[in-house]
C-alpha positions as CSV (number, residue, x, y, z in Angstrom):
1,M,3.5,-21.2,-5.7
2,E,7.7,-20.6,-6.1
3,Y,9.8,-21.3,-3.2
4,L,12.1,-18.2,-3.3
5,V,14.7,-17.8,-0.7
6,N,17.5,-16.0,1.6
7,A,20.8,-16.7,2.2
8,R,20.0,-18.2,5.8
9,E,16.6,-20.2,4.4
10,M,19.7,-21.2,1.5
11,K,22.5,-22.8,4.3
12,N,19.4,-24.0,6.3
13,C,18.3,-26.4,3.3
14,D,22.1,-27.0,2.5
15,K,22.8,-28.2,5.6
16,N,19.3,-30.4,6.4
17,T,20.8,-32.2,2.9
18,I,23.4,-33.1,4.0
19,E,23.1,-33.8,7.2
20,F,19.2,-35.6,7.4
21,Y,19.5,-37.2,4.4
22,K,23.0,-38.1,4.2
23,M,23.5,-37.0,0.4
24,S,27.7,-35.8,0.3
25,S,28.6,-32.3,0.3
26,D,31.3,-33.2,-2.5
27,V,28.4,-35.1,-4.5
28,L,26.3,-31.6,-4.2
29,M,29.1,-30.0,-5.4
30,E,29.9,-32.5,-8.1
31,R,26.4,-32.3,-9.4
32,A,26.3,-28.3,-8.9
33,A,29.1,-28.5,-11.2
34,L,28.3,-30.3,-14.4
35,A,24.9,-28.3,-14.1
36,V,27.1,-25.1,-14.1
37,V,28.5,-27.1,-17.3
38,K,25.6,-28.6,-19.1
39,K,23.9,-24.8,-18.7
40,I,27.2,-23.6,-21.1
41,R,26.8,-26.4,-23.7
42,Q,23.5,-25.1,-23.9
43,Q,23.6,-21.7,-24.0
44,G,26.3,-21.9,-27.3
45,Y,29.3,-19.9,-25.0
46,D,31.9,-19.8,-26.9
47,T,34.4,-22.2,-25.1
48,T,37.5,-21.6,-27.1
49,Q,39.1,-20.6,-24.1
50,V,38.2,-19.9,-20.4
51,L,39.1,-18.4,-17.2
52,V,37.4,-19.8,-13.8
53,V,38.0,-16.4,-11.0
54,C,37.3,-19.2,-8.0
55,G,37.4,-17.5,-4.3
56,T,38.0,-19.2,-1.0
57,G,34.7,-20.9,-0.1
58,N,32.4,-23.5,-0.9
59,N,31.2,-21.5,-4.7
60,G,34.9,-21.5,-5.5
61,G,35.3,-25.5,-5.1
62,D,32.0,-25.5,-7.5
63,G,33.8,-23.0,-9.6
64,V,37.1,-25.9,-9.3
65,A,35.0,-28.9,-10.3
66,V,33.6,-27.2,-13.5
67,A,37.1,-25.8,-14.6
68,R,38.2,-29.6,-14.4
69,I,35.1,-30.8,-16.3
70,L,36.1,-28.4,-19.1
71,Y,39.3,-29.4,-18.9
72,E,38.9,-33.2,-19.3
73,Q,36.2,-31.9,-22.7
74,G,39.6,-30.3,-24.0
75,V,38.1,-27.0,-23.2
76,S,41.1,-24.8,-23.0
77,T,40.0,-23.9,-18.9
78,R,42.1,-21.7,-16.9
79,I,41.6,-21.4,-12.7
80,L,43.1,-18.2,-11.7
81,L,42.1,-18.0,-7.8
82,A,41.3,-14.8,-6.0
83,D,42.6,-15.2,-3.3
84,A,45.8,-17.4,-2.5
85,S,46.4,-17.5,1.0
86,H,45.3,-21.0,1.4
87,A,42.2,-20.5,3.9
88,Y,40.0,-22.6,2.1
89,S,37.1,-24.4,3.1
90,D,37.1,-28.1,3.0
91,G,35.0,-28.7,0.2
92,M,37.5,-26.0,-1.6
93,K,40.4,-27.6,-1.0
94,N,39.5,-30.8,-2.3
95,Q,38.3,-30.0,-5.1
96,L,41.8,-28.1,-5.6
97,A,43.6,-31.1,-5.2
98,I,41.6,-33.0,-7.7
99,A,42.6,-30.3,-10.2
100,E,46.2,-30.2,-9.7
101,N,46.3,-34.1,-9.7
102,Y,44.3,-33.6,-13.4
103,G,46.8,-31.1,-14.2
104,V,44.4,-27.8,-14.8
105,P,46.5,-24.5,-15.3
106,I,46.3,-23.0,-12.2
107,L,47.0,-19.3,-11.9
108,T,47.8,-16.8,-8.7
109,E,47.4,-13.4,-10.9
110,W,45.9,-11.7,-12.8
111,E,47.3,-12.6,-16.8
112,E,45.8,-10.3,-19.6
113,A,44.9,-14.0,-22.4
114,A,42.5,-14.1,-24.9
115,D,39.4,-16.0,-22.9
116,T,36.0,-16.5,-24.4
117,L,34.4,-16.4,-21.9
118,I,35.3,-16.9,-17.8
119,V,33.2,-18.4,-15.1
120,D,32.3,-16.4,-12.1
121,A,32.9,-18.4,-8.7
122,I,34.5,-16.0,-6.0
123,F,31.5,-15.3,-3.8
124,G,28.2,-17.4,-3.2
125,I,25.1,-16.5,-1.1
126,G,27.1,-16.3,2.2
127,L,28.9,-12.9,1.3
128,S,27.2,-10.5,4.0
129,R,30.7,-7.6,3.5
130,Q,31.9,-4.9,1.1
131,I,34.1,-5.8,-1.3
132,E,37.4,-4.0,-1.1
133,G,41.1,-4.6,-2.1
134,K,42.4,-7.1,-3.9
135,T,39.3,-8.8,-5.0
136,A,38.1,-5.4,-5.5
137,D,40.8,-5.0,-8.5
138,L,39.8,-8.3,-10.0
139,I,35.8,-8.0,-10.3
140,R,37.0,-4.4,-12.0
141,K,39.1,-6.7,-14.2
142,I,36.4,-9.2,-15.2
143,N,33.8,-6.4,-16.0
144,E,35.9,-4.8,-18.4
145,K,37.1,-7.2,-19.8
146,N,34.1,-7.9,-22.0
147,V,33.4,-11.8,-22.7
148,P,30.5,-13.7,-21.5
149,V,30.8,-14.5,-18.0
150,V,28.5,-17.2,-16.5
151,A,28.0,-17.0,-12.4
152,V,27.7,-19.9,-10.4
153,D,24.6,-19.8,-7.8
154,I,24.6,-16.0,-7.8
155,A,27.1,-13.2,-9.2
156,S,29.8,-12.7,-6.7
157,G,29.0,-9.4,-4.7
158,I,25.4,-9.2,-4.4
159,S,23.7,-10.0,-1.4
160,A,21.7,-12.9,-1.5
161,D,19.1,-11.7,0.8
162,N,17.9,-7.6,-0.6
163,G,19.9,-7.7,-4.4
164,A,22.8,-5.4,-2.9
165,V,25.4,-4.6,-4.5
166,L,28.4,-5.5,-1.4
167,G,30.7,-2.7,-2.5
168,C,31.0,-4.0,-6.1
169,A,30.0,-6.9,-8.0
170,V,30.3,-9.1,-11.4
171,K,27.4,-8.4,-13.7
172,A,26.7,-11.7,-15.6
173,D,25.6,-12.8,-18.9
174,M,23.7,-15.5,-17.3
175,T,23.6,-17.3,-13.6
176,V,23.5,-20.8,-12.4
177,T,21.9,-21.3,-9.5
178,F,21.2,-24.6,-7.2
179,A,17.2,-25.6,-5.4
180,F,15.9,-22.3,-5.0
181,K,16.0,-18.4,-7.6
182,K,17.6,-16.5,-4.5
183,L,15.7,-13.2,-3.7
184,G,19.1,-11.2,-4.0
185,Q,18.9,-12.3,-8.0
186,L,15.1,-11.2,-8.5
187,L,15.6,-7.4,-6.6
188,Y,17.0,-4.9,-7.8
189,P,20.4,-4.0,-8.4
190,G,21.1,-7.0,-8.2
191,A,18.7,-8.5,-10.8
192,D,20.4,-6.5,-13.3
193,Y,23.9,-8.4,-12.7
194,T,22.4,-11.6,-12.6
195,G,22.1,-11.5,-16.2
196,K,19.7,-15.2,-17.3
197,L,19.2,-17.4,-14.4
198,F,18.8,-20.7,-14.2
199,V,17.5,-23.1,-11.5
200,C,19.6,-26.3,-12.0
201,D,18.1,-29.1,-9.3
202,I,21.6,-30.9,-8.3
203,G,20.0,-32.6,-4.6
204,I,18.2,-30.5,-2.7
205,T,14.6,-30.5,-2.7
206,K,11.5,-29.4,-0.9
207,K,12.2,-32.4,1.5
208,S,15.3,-30.2,2.6
209,W,12.9,-27.7,4.5
210,L,12.1,-31.0,6.4
211,E,9.8,-28.7,9.2
212,K,11.1,-25.3,8.4
213,K,9.4,-23.6,5.4
214,P,10.0,-21.2,3.5
215,S,8.8,-17.4,4.4
216,Y,8.5,-16.0,0.1
217,F,7.0,-17.3,-2.9
218,A,6.1,-15.9,-6.1
219,L,3.0,-16.8,-7.6
220,E,3.2,-19.2,-10.9
221,K,0.4,-20.2,-14.3
222,E,-0.3,-22.9,-12.5
223,D,-1.8,-21.0,-9.1
224,L,-4.1,-18.9,-11.9
225,K,-6.2,-22.3,-12.6
226,N,-7.4,-20.8,-8.8
227,L,-9.9,-17.9,-10.3
228,P,-13.3,-18.7,-8.9
229,K,-15.6,-21.2,-11.7
230,R,-18.8,-19.0,-13.0
231,E,-21.7,-20.9,-12.5
232,N,-23.9,-21.6,-15.5
233,R,-27.2,-19.9,-13.4
234,S,-25.6,-16.8,-12.6
235,N,-26.6,-13.1,-12.7
236,K,-24.4,-9.7,-12.1
237,G,-25.0,-10.3,-8.6
238,S,-22.8,-13.3,-8.4
239,Y,-19.8,-11.6,-9.1
240,G,-19.7,-9.1,-6.9
241,K,-20.2,-5.7,-6.0
242,V,-17.2,-3.0,-5.9
243,L,-17.7,0.6,-4.7
244,L,-14.7,3.0,-6.7
245,I,-14.0,5.9,-4.8
246,A,-11.3,7.9,-7.7
247,G,-10.8,10.9,-9.7
248,S,-11.2,14.5,-8.7
249,S,-12.2,17.4,-11.5
250,D,-8.6,17.9,-13.1
251,M,-8.0,13.0,-12.7
252,G,-11.0,11.6,-14.3
253,G,-8.4,8.8,-15.8
254,A,-7.8,7.4,-12.5
255,A,-11.9,6.2,-12.2
256,V,-11.9,5.0,-15.8
257,F,-8.9,2.6,-15.2
258,A,-9.7,1.3,-12.4
259,S,-13.5,0.7,-13.0
260,A,-12.7,-0.6,-16.2
261,A,-9.9,-3.2,-14.4
262,A,-12.7,-4.6,-12.3
263,Y,-15.2,-5.4,-14.6
264,A,-12.4,-7.3,-16.5
265,S,-11.7,-9.3,-13.5
266,G,-15.2,-10.6,-14.1
267,C,-16.9,-8.6,-11.4
268,G,-20.9,-8.2,-11.8
269,L,-21.2,-4.4,-10.1
270,V,-19.4,-1.5,-10.5
271,K,-20.3,2.4,-8.4
272,V,-18.2,4.8,-8.9
273,V,-18.2,7.8,-6.4
274,T,-16.3,10.2,-8.6
275,A,-16.7,14.6,-9.0
276,E,-19.5,15.5,-11.3
277,E,-16.7,16.3,-14.1
278,N,-15.7,13.1,-15.0
279,R,-19.5,11.8,-16.3
280,T,-19.4,12.4,-19.6
281,A,-16.2,10.5,-19.6
282,L,-17.7,7.4,-17.6
283,L,-20.6,7.5,-19.4
284,T,-18.3,7.3,-23.1
285,K,-15.1,4.5,-21.7
286,V,-17.5,2.8,-18.5
287,P,-21.2,3.2,-19.9
288,E,-21.0,-0.6,-17.9
289,A,-20.6,1.7,-14.3
290,I,-23.3,2.9,-12.3
291,L,-22.1,6.8,-11.1
292,S,-22.3,8.6,-8.5
293,T,-21.8,12.4,-8.3
294,Y,-20.5,14.9,-5.9
295,A,-20.0,18.4,-7.7
296,G,-17.2,20.8,-5.8
297,K,-17.1,20.4,-1.9
298,K,-20.1,19.2,-0.9
299,L,-20.4,15.6,0.1
300,D,-23.8,13.6,0.7
301,R,-22.1,11.5,3.2
302,N,-25.5,9.8,4.0
303,E,-25.3,8.3,0.2
304,L,-21.4,7.8,0.5
305,I,-22.0,5.7,3.5
306,T,-25.4,4.3,1.7
307,S,-22.9,2.7,-1.1
308,V,-20.6,1.5,1.2
309,K,-23.6,-0.8,3.0
310,W,-24.4,-1.8,-0.3
311,A,-20.5,-3.4,-1.6
312,D,-18.7,-6.8,-1.4
313,V,-15.5,-4.0,-1.4
314,V,-14.3,-0.3,-1.3
315,A,-11.6,0.4,-3.1
316,I,-10.2,4.4,-2.3
317,G,-8.0,6.3,-3.5
318,P,-7.3,6.5,-7.3
319,G,-6.4,9.9,-8.5
320,I,-9.0,11.5,-5.5
321,G,-7.0,14.1,-4.3
322,T,-6.0,15.4,-0.5
323,D,-9.0,18.7,-0.4
324,T,-12.0,18.6,2.4
325,V,-14.3,16.4,-0.1
326,A,-11.2,13.8,-0.3
327,R,-10.3,13.9,3.7
328,E,-14.5,13.2,4.6
329,M,-14.6,10.2,2.4
330,V,-11.6,8.6,3.9
331,K,-12.7,9.0,6.7
332,T,-16.2,8.3,6.3
333,V,-14.7,4.7,4.6
334,L,-13.2,3.8,7.2
335,E,-15.3,4.6,9.9
336,V,-18.7,2.8,8.6
337,A,-17.2,-0.5,5.8
338,A,-17.6,-3.5,7.3
339,V,-15.8,-5.0,3.7
340,P,-12.6,-5.4,2.8
341,I,-11.3,-2.1,1.5
342,V,-8.2,-1.1,-1.2
343,M,-6.6,1.6,-0.7
344,D,-4.6,3.5,-2.7
345,A,-2.4,6.8,-4.1
346,D,-4.6,10.1,-2.5
347,A,-6.1,7.8,0.1
348,L,-2.7,6.7,1.6
349,N,-1.5,10.1,1.4
350,I,-4.0,11.1,3.5
351,L,-3.6,8.4,5.8
352,S,0.0,9.3,6.1
353,E,-0.8,12.5,7.6
354,D,-2.2,10.7,11.2
355,I,-1.2,6.8,10.5
356,N,-2.6,6.1,13.8
357,V,-6.0,5.1,12.9
358,L,-4.9,1.8,11.3
359,L,-4.6,1.0,14.8
360,R,-7.5,0.9,16.0
361,P,-10.0,-1.9,15.2
362,H,-10.7,-2.2,11.1
363,T,-12.1,-4.4,8.6
364,E,-9.2,-6.2,5.8
365,L,-7.6,-3.5,4.7
366,I,-5.2,-3.9,1.6
367,V,-3.0,-1.0,0.8
368,T,-0.6,-0.8,-2.2
369,P,1.6,2.4,-2.1
370,H,4.4,2.7,-4.1
371,P,8.0,4.0,-2.9
372,G,7.4,7.6,-2.2
373,E,3.8,6.7,-0.7
374,M,5.0,4.2,1.5
375,A,8.1,6.8,2.6
376,R,5.6,8.8,3.9
377,L,2.9,6.3,5.6
378,A,6.9,5.2,7.2
379,C,8.6,8.2,8.0
380,A,11.5,7.0,6.1
381,S,13.2,7.8,2.9
382,V,12.6,6.9,-1.0
383,S,16.0,5.5,-1.0
384,Y,15.9,3.2,1.9
385,V,12.3,2.1,1.2
386,K,13.5,1.0,-2.1
387,D,16.6,-1.0,-1.6
388,N,14.3,-2.9,1.4
389,L,11.3,-3.6,-0.2
390,I,10.5,-6.9,1.4
391,A,11.6,-5.7,5.4
392,Q,9.5,-2.8,4.8
393,A,6.5,-4.2,3.2
394,E,6.4,-7.1,6.3
395,E,7.5,-4.2,8.7
396,F,4.2,-2.1,7.9
397,A,1.6,-5.0,7.2
398,R,2.9,-6.7,10.8
399,A,2.8,-3.1,12.6
400,Y,-0.3,-2.4,11.7
401,N,-1.8,-5.7,10.7
402,V,-3.1,-4.8,7.0
403,I,-2.3,-6.6,3.2
404,C,1.2,-4.2,2.6
405,V,1.2,-4.7,-1.6
406,L,4.4,-2.3,-1.9
407,K,5.0,-1.6,-5.2
408,D,8.0,-1.8,-7.5
409,A,10.0,-2.8,-9.9
410,R,9.4,-6.8,-8.6
411,T,6.2,-5.8,-5.8
412,V,6.6,-6.9,-3.0
413,C,2.7,-8.2,-1.1
414,A,3.2,-8.8,2.7
415,I,0.3,-10.9,4.6
416,P,1.0,-9.7,8.2
417,Y,2.1,-13.1,9.9
418,G,1.9,-14.7,6.8
419,K,3.8,-15.7,3.4
420,T,5.4,-12.8,1.7
421,Y,5.0,-12.3,-2.0
422,L,7.8,-11.3,-4.7
423,N,6.1,-10.6,-7.7
424,L,7.7,-11.8,-11.4
425,T,5.4,-11.0,-14.4
426,G,5.0,-7.6,-15.7
427,N,7.9,-4.7,-17.9
428,H,9.1,-2.4,-17.4
429,G,6.5,-0.7,-20.0
430,M,4.2,-0.8,-17.1
431,A,6.3,2.1,-15.8
432,T,3.7,4.9,-16.6
433,A,0.8,7.0,-15.3
434,G,-2.3,5.0,-14.1
435,S,-0.8,1.8,-14.0
436,G,-1.2,1.8,-10.4
437,D,-4.9,2.9,-10.7
438,V,-5.6,-0.2,-12.6
439,L,-4.2,-2.6,-10.1
440,C,-6.2,-1.1,-7.2
441,G,-9.3,-2.0,-9.6
442,L,-8.6,-5.3,-10.5
443,I,-7.7,-6.4,-7.1
444,A,-11.4,-5.2,-5.9
445,G,-12.9,-6.5,-8.5
446,L,-10.9,-10.2,-7.6
447,T,-12.3,-9.5,-3.9
448,A,-15.4,-8.8,-4.7
449,Q,-15.7,-12.0,-6.8
450,G,-15.2,-14.3,-2.8
451,I,-11.6,-14.8,-3.4
452,Q,-9.8,-14.1,0.1
453,P,-7.5,-10.7,0.2
454,E,-4.5,-12.0,1.0
455,S,-4.6,-14.1,-1.7
456,A,-6.9,-11.7,-3.7
457,A,-3.8,-9.0,-2.9
458,P,-0.7,-11.1,-5.0
459,L,-3.1,-12.7,-7.4
460,G,-4.3,-8.9,-9.1
461,V,-0.6,-7.8,-8.2
462,C,0.6,-11.2,-11.1
463,I,-2.3,-11.1,-13.3
464,H,-1.7,-6.9,-13.2
465,G,2.1,-7.8,-14.6
466,L,0.7,-10.1,-17.3
467,A,-2.0,-8.2,-18.6
468,G,1.6,-5.8,-19.3
469,D,3.7,-8.6,-20.2
470,I,0.4,-9.5,-23.0
471,M,0.1,-5.9,-24.1
472,A,3.7,-5.1,-24.4
473,K,4.2,-7.5,-27.2
474,K,1.3,-5.3,-29.0
475,T,1.7,-1.9,-28.6
476,G,5.7,-2.2,-27.4
477,Y,7.6,-1.2,-23.7
478,H,7.6,2.5,-25.3
479,G,3.5,2.9,-26.3
480,L,2.0,1.0,-23.4
481,M,-0.5,2.9,-21.1
482,A,-2.8,2.3,-18.4
483,G,-5.7,2.0,-20.7
484,D,-4.2,-0.8,-22.6
485,L,-3.6,-2.6,-19.1
486,P,-7.8,-3.8,-19.2
487,A,-7.2,-5.6,-22.6
488,G,-4.4,-7.4,-21.6
489,I,-6.4,-8.1,-18.6
490,K,-9.3,-9.9,-20.4
491,K,-6.9,-11.5,-22.7
492,V,-5.7,-13.2,-19.0
493,M,-8.8,-14.0,-17.2
494,K,-9.9,-15.8,-20.7
495,K,-6.7,-18.0,-20.8
496,F,-6.7,-19.5,-17.8
497,E,-11.2,-19.2,-16.8
498,I,-12.7,-22.8,-16.3
């Protein structure tokens, strides 16, 4: 797993490295500057004439050191002070004095020149206020310059905590950050301002956490090696039974996508409860599935209860609608199930009408809302949910003791009073109807195989994204469809199976 940090956690790491491990802040600053220069060289940027724009804090000090190193390497380099008030941090004062002694040109006002590269070192991860006035004008000029921009640690104006644009922000082509990725560089809109992101070691390591570990993680491909082993001596019952309640008379594809994904994950049996109209499609597309159908408004509740008791996991919601039959199915599952439940789509819309049912004791529950569904569940606006993905997922998970998989361009998986995962796989081609149904079936399939729900949820999200990345190479982003994803899941599972 990869550590991800917010501003507070990164500052704590920095502080511990300096105070506990006695690593000089000047050494850290010098190493940071060397790392930036190295990446500029490696990426092949035109350094015919470089402008380094520096703020008053330690991020500005990093920038001044970058300018001095480039200048000493023979690059035509100038420093532009974003604020010439001399209210500088100690690190910035030291670096500025060194740069002056080496004769690096220092400007206090913007000058039009034939710059081929701009280095942004105005604000670091500690920025929490809105940018306005002269600094905002300076950032606008940088963005309008139409030359590549390299950001030091983080693009100025982006919140390190949630990716928000604090009034305005530098649009970087590359960001060189230190020690760990920051949440704001991965969440949108911050990710759009970050450009290529490189993490460089400057002496701050995992040891710098001391006893205070981080809260945020991203799964890496190495984590997929923890998928359950398949034994030579086994049968279909060895790999779990999924009960999938999905698809209504006019939404049959949801049942097809979810059941195909569950089987692609490696589970042994999938039983689908769906509308009678979907029988032919399922028998054609997923003939491996066991079917239990209902006609119109006639639901056999006793048969449903028997199916729930048969299963190792129940997934409910994709395409079921919100009519009386759908409501009865959701109610029955919540009352009867003694196994993990995955709730998606219409099941969440029904749940939002009486969310307090989750305050009653319940089995392990995974909810997989998109921002619109989360807004209904949390009685919030969609814009608020999208701007506060992590906070909203964590708050809901803890309030109702559920695993919350909040789906977006960066899906957040919050475990109540546990880890929070940010998914870094997947692509915009997956923004298509049915993609969420595939994820629902995939998570259920992994859970059925004995993976604990708190691991199956983030693992499923990661595999889902990798499947989309694989299939996009074949179909292109515009042509990627939900029906392509189960084949991608199979490819991912094959690559990492033992």
